[in-house]
C-alpha positions as protocol buffer text, in pm:
chain_id: "A"
residue {
  index: 1
  type: MET
  ca { x: -248 y: -2591 z: 1976 }
}
residue {
  index: 2
  type: ARG
  ca { x: -514 y: -2710 z: 2221 }
}
residue {
  index: 3
  type: GLN
  ca { x: -466 y: -2579 z: 2573 }
}
residue {
  index: 4
  type: GLY
  ca { x: -585 y: -2790 z: 2862 }
}
residue {
  index: 5
  type: PRO
  ca { x: -460 y: -2990 z: 3158 }
}
residue {
  index: 6
  type: ASP
  ca { x: -229 y: -3205 z: 2947 }
}
residue {
  index: 7
  type: THR
  ca { x: -102 y: -2933 z: 2710 }
}
residue {
  index: 8
  type: ASP
  ca { x: -98 y: -2614 z: 2919 }
}
residue {
  index: 9
  type: PRO
  ca { x: 255 y: -2590 z: 3066 }
}
residue {
  index: 10
  type: SER
  ca { x: 126 y: -2398 z: 3368 }
}
residue {
  index: 11
  type: THR
  ca { x: -88 y: -2692 z: 3490 }
}
residue {
  index: 12
  type: GLY
  ca { x: -4 y: -3038 z: 3616 }
}
residue {
  index: 13
  type: THR
  ca { x: 214 y: -3161 z: 3900 }
}
residue {
  index: 14
  type: PHE
  ca { x: 527 y: -2967 z: 3991 }
}
residue {
  index: 15
  type: VAL
  ca { x: 815 y: -3011 z: 4234 }
}
residue {
  index: 16
  type: VAL
  ca { x: 926 y: -2681 z: 4383 }
}
residue {
  index: 17
  type: ASP
  ca { x: 1281 y: -2629 z: 4510 }
}
residue {
  index: 18
  type: VAL
  ca { x: 1222 y: -2464 z: 4847 }
}
residue {
  index: 19
  type: ALA
  ca { x: 1560 y: -2287 z: 4851 }
}
residue {
  index: 20
  type: THR
  ca { x: 1541 y: -2136 z: 4501 }
}
residue {
  index: 21
  type: GLY
  ca { x: 1170 y: -2144 z: 4417 }
}
residue {
  index: 22
  type: ALA
  ca { x: 1251 y: -2321 z: 4089 }
}
residue {
  index: 23
  type: LEU
  ca { x: 959 y: -2519 z: 3946 }
}
residue {
  index: 24
  type: HIS
  ca { x: 1003 y: -2853 z: 3772 }
}
residue {
  index: 25
  type: ARG
  ca { x: 694 y: -2992 z: 3598 }
}
residue {
  index: 26
  type: ILE
  ca { x: 701 y: -3366 z: 3654 }
}
residue {
  index: 27
  type: ALA
  ca { x: 358 y: -3455 z: 3515 }
}
residue {
  index: 28
  type: PRO
  ca { x: 116 y: -3284 z: 3276 }
}
residue {
  index: 29
  type: ASP
  ca { x: -178 y: -3479 z: 3417 }
}
residue {
  index: 30
  type: SER
  ca { x: -483 y: -3318 z: 3567 }
}
residue {
  index: 31
  type: THR
  ca { x: -419 y: -3422 z: 3927 }
}
residue {
  index: 32
  type: TRP
  ca { x: -643 y: -3460 z: 4234 }
}
residue {
  index: 33
  type: SER
  ca { x: -377 y: -3548 z: 4486 }
}
residue {
  index: 34
  type: VAL
  ca { x: -7 y: -3612 z: 4527 }
}
residue {
  index: 35
  type: SER
  ca { x: 181 y: -3812 z: 4790 }
}
residue {
  index: 36
  type: TRP
  ca { x: 554 y: -3853 z: 4849 }
}
residue {
  index: 37
  type: ALA
  ca { x: 700 y: -4191 z: 4941 }
}
residue {
  index: 38
  type: PRO
  ca { x: 872 y: -4154 z: 5279 }
}
residue {
  index: 39
  type: ASP
  ca { x: 1215 y: -4207 z: 5120 }
}
residue {
  index: 40
  type: GLY
  ca { x: 1152 y: -3911 z: 4886 }
}
residue {
  index: 41
  type: ASP
  ca { x: 1233 y: -4113 z: 4574 }
}
residue {
  index: 42
  type: ARG
  ca { x: 879 y: -4171 z: 4444 }
}
residue {
  index: 43
  type: LEU
  ca { x: 542 y: -3999 z: 4408 }
}
residue {
  index: 44
  type: ALA
  ca { x: 186 y: -4123 z: 4366 }
}
residue {
  index: 45
  type: ILE
  ca { x: -64 y: -3893 z: 4196 }
}
residue {
  index: 46
  type: SER
  ca { x: -434 y: -3946 z: 4136 }
}
residue {
  index: 47
  type: THR
  ca { x: -514 y: -3835 z: 3782 }
}
residue {
  index: 48
  type: THR
  ca { x: -821 y: -3744 z: 3584 }
}
residue {
  index: 49
  type: ALA
  ca { x: -904 y: -3726 z: 3216 }
}
residue {
  index: 50
  type: VAL
  ca { x: -1079 y: -3410 z: 3105 }
}
residue {
  index: 51
  type: SER
  ca { x: -1316 y: -3399 z: 2810 }
}
residue {
  index: 52
  type: GLY
  ca { x: -1488 y: -3064 z: 2763 }
}
residue {
  index: 53
  type: THR
  ca { x: -1630 y: -2977 z: 3105 }
}
residue {
  index: 54
  type: ASP
  ca { x: -1638 y: -3338 z: 3229 }
}
residue {
  index: 55
  type: ALA
  ca { x: -1358 y: -3491 z: 3431 }
}
residue {
  index: 56
  type: HIS
  ca { x: -1336 y: -3854 z: 3533 }
}
residue {
  index: 57
  type: ILE
  ca { x: -1083 y: -4032 z: 3746 }
}
residue {
  index: 58
  type: VAL
  ca { x: -838 y: -4244 z: 3547 }
}
residue {
  index: 59
  type: GLY
  ca { x: -623 y: -4390 z: 3821 }
}
residue {
  index: 60
  type: VAL
  ca { x: -307 y: -4356 z: 4022 }
}
residue {
  index: 61
  type: VAL
  ca { x: 21 y: -4279 z: 3848 }
}
residue {
  index: 62
  type: LEU
  ca { x: 331 y: -4403 z: 4031 }
}
residue {
  index: 63
  type: MET
  ca { x: 655 y: -4235 z: 3927 }
}
residue {
  index: 64
  type: ALA
  ca { x: 1007 y: -4145 z: 4025 }
}
residue {
  index: 65
  type: ALA
  ca { x: 1037 y: -3806 z: 4193 }
}
residue {
  index: 66
  type: ASP
  ca { x: 1167 y: -3655 z: 3867 }
}
residue {
  index: 67
  type: GLY
  ca { x: 854 y: -3772 z: 3678 }
}
residue {
  index: 68
  type: SER
  ca { x: 1022 y: -4063 z: 3501 }
}
residue {
  index: 69
  type: SER
  ca { x: 933 y: -4433 z: 3522 }
}
residue {
  index: 70
  type: ARG
  ca { x: 556 y: -4367 z: 3514 }
}
residue {
  index: 71
  type: ARG
  ca { x: 317 y: -4653 z: 3578 }
}
residue {
  index: 72
  type: LEU
  ca { x: -61 y: -4610 z: 3561 }
}
residue {
  index: 73
  type: VAL
  ca { x: -267 y: -4822 z: 3802 }
}
residue {
  index: 74
  type: PRO
  ca { x: -630 y: -4799 z: 3683 }
}
residue {
  index: 75
  type: SER
  ca { x: -848 y: -4711 z: 3980 }
}
residue {
  index: 76
  type: ASP
  ca { x: -1143 y: -4493 z: 4071 }
}
residue {
  index: 77
  type: GLY
  ca { x: -941 y: -4342 z: 4354 }
}
residue {
  index: 78
  type: PHE
  ca { x: -891 y: -3969 z: 4403 }
}
residue {
  index: 79
  type: GLY
  ca { x: -661 y: -3971 z: 4703 }
}
residue {
  index: 80
  type: ALA
  ca { x: -355 y: -4195 z: 4684 }
}
residue {
  index: 81
  type: ARG
  ca { x: -138 y: -4181 z: 4997 }
}
residue {
  index: 82
  type: TYR
  ca { x: 180 y: -4363 z: 5090 }
}
residue {
  index: 83
  type: SER
  ca { x: 187 y: -4521 z: 5434 }
}
residue {
  index: 84
  type: PRO
  ca { x: 442 y: -4365 z: 5672 }
}
residue {
  index: 85
  type: ASP
  ca { x: 665 y: -4674 z: 5636 }
}
residue {
  index: 86
  type: GLY
  ca { x: 634 y: -4668 z: 5254 }
}
residue {
  index: 87
  type: ALA
  ca { x: 524 y: -5032 z: 5236 }
}
residue {
  index: 88
  type: THR
  ca { x: 168 y: -4963 z: 5118 }
}
residue {
  index: 89
  type: ILE
  ca { x: -30 y: -4708 z: 4920 }
}
residue {
  index: 90
  type: ALA
  ca { x: -392 y: -4648 z: 5020 }
}
residue {
  index: 91
  type: VAL
  ca { x: -633 y: -4521 z: 4758 }
}
residue {
  index: 92
  type: GLY
  ca { x: -953 y: -4349 z: 4867 }
}
residue {
  index: 93
  type: THR
  ca { x: -1267 y: -4343 z: 4658 }
}
residue {
  index: 94
  type: GLN
  ca { x: -1606 y: -4201 z: 4747 }
}
residue {
  index: 95
  type: GLN
  ca { x: -1727 y: -4552 z: 4830 }
}
residue {
  index: 96
  type: ALA
  ca { x: -1422 y: -4746 z: 4946 }
}
residue {
  index: 97
  type: THR
  ca { x: -1062 y: -4755 z: 5060 }
}
residue {
  index: 98
  type: LYS
  ca { x: -828 y: -4978 z: 4863 }
}
residue {
  index: 99
  type: VAL
  ca { x: -464 y: -5065 z: 4924 }
}
residue {
  index: 100
  type: MET
  ca { x: -178 y: -5176 z: 4700 }
}
residue {
  index: 101
  type: ALA
  ca { x: 196 y: -5238 z: 4705 }
}
residue {
  index: 102
  type: PRO
  ca { x: 427 y: -4943 z: 4626 }
}
residue {
  index: 103
  type: ASP
  ca { x: 486 y: -5086 z: 4276 }
}
residue {
  index: 104
  type: GLY
  ca { x: 110 y: -5077 z: 4206 }
}
residue {
  index: 105
  type: SER
  ca { x: 53 y: -5450 z: 4231 }
}
residue {
  index: 106
  type: GLY
  ca { x: -210 y: -5620 z: 4442 }
}
residue {
  index: 107
  type: LEU
  ca { x: -476 y: -5346 z: 4442 }
}
residue {
  index: 108
  type: ARG
  ca { x: -749 y: -5473 z: 4675 }
}
residue {
  index: 109
  type: PHE
  ca { x: -1059 y: -5354 z: 4858 }
}
residue {
  index: 110
  type: LEU
  ca { x: -996 y: -5281 z: 5226 }
}
residue {
  index: 111
  type: HIS
  ca { x: -1310 y: -5118 z: 5362 }
}
residue {
  index: 112
  type: GLU
  ca { x: -1626 y: -4934 z: 5269 }
}
residue {
  index: 113
  type: GLY
  ca { x: -1576 y: -4562 z: 5308 }
}
residue {
  index: 114
  type: GLY
  ca { x: -1319 y: -4318 z: 5174 }
}
residue {
  index: 115
  type: LEU
  ca { x: -963 y: -4293 z: 5300 }
}
residue {
  index: 116
  type: ILE
  ca { x: -883 y: -4009 z: 5537 }
}
residue {
  index: 117
  type: ALA
  ca { x: -548 y: -4076 z: 5710 }
}
residue {
  index: 118
  type: TRP
  ca { x: -279 y: -4333 z: 5797 }
}
residue {
  index: 119
  type: SER
  ca { x: -174 y: -4409 z: 6154 }
}
residue {
  index: 120
  type: PRO
  ca { x: 189 y: -4316 z: 6231 }
}
residue {
  index: 121
  type: ASP
  ca { x: 283 y: -4687 z: 6260 }
}
residue {
  index: 122
  type: SER
  ca { x: 125 y: -4772 z: 5919 }
}
residue {
  index: 123
  type: ARG
  ca { x: -93 y: -5047 z: 6072 }
}
residue {
  index: 124
  type: ASN
  ca { x: -429 y: -4866 z: 6062 }
}
residue {
  index: 125
  type: LEU
  ca { x: -625 y: -4612 z: 5862 }
}
residue {
  index: 126
  type: VAL
  ca { x: -903 y: -4372 z: 5946 }
}
residue {
  index: 127
  type: VAL
  ca { x: -1180 y: -4401 z: 5689 }
}
residue {
  index: 128
  type: GLY
  ca { x: -1497 y: -4199 z: 5636 }
}
residue {
  index: 129
  type: ASP
  ca { x: -1743 y: -4483 z: 5690 }
}
residue {
  index: 130
  type: THR
  ca { x: -2118 y: -4467 z: 5620 }
}
residue {
  index: 131
  type: ALA
  ca { x: -2176 y: -4491 z: 5996 }
}
residue {
  index: 132
  type: GLY
  ca { x: -1907 y: -4238 z: 6092 }
}
residue {
  index: 133
  type: ASP
  ca { x: -1529 y: -4214 z: 6104 }
}
residue {
  index: 134
  type: ALA
  ca { x: -1374 y: -4553 z: 6174 }
}
residue {
  index: 135
  type: ILE
  ca { x: -1033 y: -4704 z: 6237 }
}
residue {
  index: 136
  type: VAL
  ca { x: -963 y: -4999 z: 6010 }
}
residue {
  index: 137
  type: SER
  ca { x: -660 y: -5227 z: 6036 }
}
residue {
  index: 138
  type: LEU
  ca { x: -448 y: -5275 z: 5726 }
}
residue {
  index: 139
  type: ALA
  ca { x: -545 y: -5642 z: 5741 }
}
residue {
  index: 140
  type: GLY
  ca { x: -905 y: -5526 z: 5705 }
}
residue {
  index: 141
  type: CYS
  ca { x: -1034 y: -5745 z: 5985 }
}
residue {
  index: 142
  type: ASP
  ca { x: -1058 y: -5488 z: 6266 }
}
residue {
  index: 143
  type: HIS
  ca { x: -1307 y: -5203 z: 6253 }
}
residue {
  index: 144
  type: HIS
  ca { x: -1360 y: -4954 z: 6534 }
}
residue {
  index: 145
  type: LEU
  ca { x: -1612 y: -4671 z: 6500 }
}
residue {
  index: 146
  type: LEU
  ca { x: -1460 y: -4343 z: 6618 }
}
residue {
  index: 147
  type: THR
  ca { x: -1733 y: -4087 z: 6565 }
}
residue {
  index: 148
  type: PRO
  ca { x: -2099 y: -4080 z: 6468 }
}
residue {
  index: 149
  type: GLN
  ca { x: -2019 y: -3808 z: 6216 }
}
residue {
  index: 150
  type: LYS
  ca { x: -2071 y: -3958 z: 5870 }
}
residue {
  index: 151
  type: ASN
  ca { x: -1847 y: -3926 z: 5567 }
}
residue {
  index: 152
  type: GLN
  ca { x: -1592 y: -3672 z: 5688 }
}
residue {
  index: 153
  type: ASP
  ca { x: -1291 y: -3586 z: 5476 }
}
residue {
  index: 154
  type: PHE
  ca { x: -1046 y: -3448 z: 5727 }
}
residue {
  index: 155
  type: ALA
  ca { x: -862 y: -3623 z: 6008 }
}
residue {
  index: 156
  type: ALA
  ca { x: -505 y: -3629 z: 6134 }
}
residue {
  index: 157
  type: TRP
  ca { x: -333 y: -3875 z: 6366 }
}
residue {
  index: 158
  type: ALA
  ca { x: -116 y: -3735 z: 6644 }
}
residue {
  index: 159
  type: PRO
  ca { x: 250 y: -3828 z: 6588 }
}
residue {
  index: 160
  type: ASP
  ca { x: 240 y: -4060 z: 6891 }
}
residue {
  index: 161
  type: GLY
  ca { x: -70 y: -4237 z: 6752 }
}
residue {
  index: 162
  type: ARG
  ca { x: -275 y: -4188 z: 7070 }
}
residue {
  index: 163
  type: SER
  ca { x: -518 y: -3925 z: 6937 }
}
residue {
  index: 164
  type: ILE
  ca { x: -693 y: -3833 z: 6616 }
}
residue {
  index: 165
  type: ALA
  ca { x: -818 y: -3487 z: 6529 }
}
residue {
  index: 166
  type: VAL
  ca { x: -1137 y: -3489 z: 6317 }
}
residue {
  index: 167
  type: VAL
  ca { x: -1343 y: -3214 z: 6155 }
}
residue {
  index: 168
  type: ALA
  ca { x: -1721 y: -3204 z: 6204 }
}
residue {
  index: 169
  type: PHE
  ca { x: -1923 y: -2998 z: 5957 }
}
residue {
  index: 170
  type: THR
  ca { x: -2271 y: -3054 z: 6097 }
}
residue {
  index: 171
  type: GLY
  ca { x: -2215 y: -3103 z: 6470 }
}
residue {
  index: 172
  type: TRP
  ca { x: -2265 y: -3409 z: 6691 }
}
């Protein structure tokens, strides 16, 4: 039997019971990221297909928290994240941020630059823009440059939405 991301039972996406430590494998996919819906009923994972030593992004798999009711949304995204209100999923690629409905419909381009983080009110996103980190409205019409640091991958909104922590690798 071939062992690999889809056939090796020790790889994939798991849900861990915090109280007991019990593992439940919900997806055999080779996964880049996982995001819970705020209600805890659904997950979004970014999956890859592996052939030999090459891996390429296949898309976002939306599923029930137990791994059932899987739906593949083809996309080049490697970082699917539910908005805090659960109404939208943002998908980050190396070149763009895209958004879609929680059922996977309506995938559309939002902004150049990869997704970093949602605002607590779900109205804005921080993206790693080619000019620096930027705040982009979910409508896609507002763009506000935050930092001159280009293409960062790490940022976190403060719970009150008034501040954003960003990581700089090369200095300002």
